[in-house]
C-alpha positions as CSV (number, residue, x, y, z in Angstrom):
1,M,82.3,101.0,92.2
2,G,85.6,103.6,92.9
3,L,86.9,106.2,90.9
4,R,89.2,104.7,87.7
5,V,92.8,106.7,88.9
6,L,96.3,105.7,86.6
7,V,99.4,106.8,88.9
8,T,101.7,107.2,86.8
9,D,105.6,107.0,88.4
10,D,108.6,106.0,87.1
11,H,109.4,104.7,90.3
12,P,107.9,100.9,90.1
13,D,107.7,101.1,93.9
14,L,105.9,103.8,94.4
15,A,103.8,103.3,91.8
16,R,103.0,100.0,93.0
17,A,101.9,101.1,96.8
18,I,100.7,104.2,96.0
19,A,98.0,101.3,94.0
20,I,98.2,98.9,96.5
21,L,96.9,101.9,99.2
22,L,94.1,103.3,96.7
23,E,93.3,99.4,95.7
24,G,92.4,99.1,99.3
25,A,90.1,102.3,99.8
26,G,88.1,100.3,97.2
27,Y,89.6,102.3,94.1
28,K,89.9,100.7,90.9
29,V,94.3,101.1,89.3
30,Q,96.3,101.1,86.9
31,I,100.0,101.7,87.3
32,A,102.2,103.4,84.2
33,T,106.3,103.2,84.5
34,S,106.4,106.1,81.6
35,G,104.5,109.0,79.7
36,E,104.1,106.7,76.8
37,E,103.1,103.5,79.1
38,A,100.7,106.3,80.6
39,V,99.7,107.2,76.8
40,E,98.9,103.4,76.3
41,V,97.5,102.3,79.7
42,A,95.2,105.1,79.8
43,A,93.9,104.3,76.4
44,R,92.1,100.9,77.7
45,F,91.7,101.9,81.3
46,Q,89.5,105.5,80.6
47,P,91.5,106.8,84.1
48,Q,89.0,109.4,85.8
49,V,91.7,110.7,87.8
50,V,95.5,110.7,86.8
51,I,98.4,111.2,89.2
52,L,101.6,111.7,87.6
53,D,104.7,112.6,89.0
54,M,106.5,115.2,87.0
55,K,109.8,114.6,86.5
56,M,110.4,111.6,84.4
57,P,112.4,110.6,81.9
58,G,111.2,110.6,77.8
59,M,107.3,111.8,78.5
60,D,107.9,114.4,81.8
61,G,104.5,115.1,83.2
62,F,103.4,118.4,81.4
63,Q,104.3,116.4,78.0
64,T,102.2,112.9,79.6
65,A,98.9,115.2,80.6
66,K,99.4,117.5,76.9
67,A,99.3,113.8,75.2
68,L,96.3,112.7,77.9
69,K,94.5,115.3,77.0
70,Q,93.9,115.0,73.8
71,Q,92.4,111.8,74.0
72,A,88.9,111.6,74.4
73,G,88.6,109.4,77.6
74,T,91.0,111.5,79.2
75,A,90.3,114.7,78.0
76,D,88.1,115.3,81.0
77,A,90.0,113.8,83.7
78,V,90.8,115.0,86.7
79,Y,94.7,115.5,86.9
80,V,97.3,114.8,89.9
81,A,100.2,116.8,90.2
82,H,102.5,114.5,92.1
83,T,106.5,115.4,92.9
84,A,109.3,116.7,94.8
85,F,109.8,119.6,92.7
86,D,109.5,122.7,94.3
87,A,108.7,125.9,93.6
88,P,109.2,128.0,90.8
89,V,110.4,124.7,88.9
90,I,106.7,123.9,90.0
91,T,104.4,127.0,89.9
92,A,100.8,127.1,91.0
93,A,100.5,129.1,87.6
94,K,102.1,126.4,85.6
95,L,100.2,123.3,86.8
96,Q,97.0,125.4,86.5
97,Q,97.7,126.4,82.7
98,A,98.6,122.7,82.5
99,G,95.7,121.3,82.8
100,F,96.3,120.3,86.5
101,Q,93.6,120.5,89.3
102,H,96.0,119.3,92.0
103,Y,98.9,118.7,93.7
104,V,100.2,116.5,95.8
105,R,103.9,116.6,97.1
106,K,106.8,113.3,97.5
107,P,106.4,111.6,99.3
108,A,102.5,112.1,100.4
109,E,100.8,109.5,102.8
110,I,98.4,107.9,101.5
111,I,95.9,109.9,103.4
112,Q,96.6,112.5,101.6
113,F,95.5,110.7,98.3
114,E,92.4,109.5,100.0
115,E,90.8,113.3,101.2
116,L,92.1,114.4,97.0
117,L,90.2,111.5,95.6
118,A,86.5,112.5,97.9
119,V,85.9,115.1,96.9
120,I,85.9,114.5,93.2
121,P,82.5,114.6,92.1
122,R,80.9,110.7,91.4
123,H,79.3,111.7,88.6
124,R,83.3,110.5,86.9
125,V,82.6,107.4,88.5
């Protein structure tokens, strides 16, 4: 049984591409194209891993993570920042303070996500 992964990116084609590749690797994936939609989808799906684009219109990745961490089903999820931003906009300290455990720089290769998901403890399944 694969981890439940929520992929959130305001570029639907990118979100779908990541989802297709992760599904092919055995993960259960849902997509959201905004922070607001991520909050709604997460309430039903209760992902164990949340991959968030950091720069989205409306709720950005930081705001979305904060909202998701307030939901019982996603408070303990593993949060992955997925962005093209470089420091000083996105710093390790800022990500850690916001509750992100991992960072993947765009454009990411699927192997980066697979390697990352492989180290997430199976007890989250």
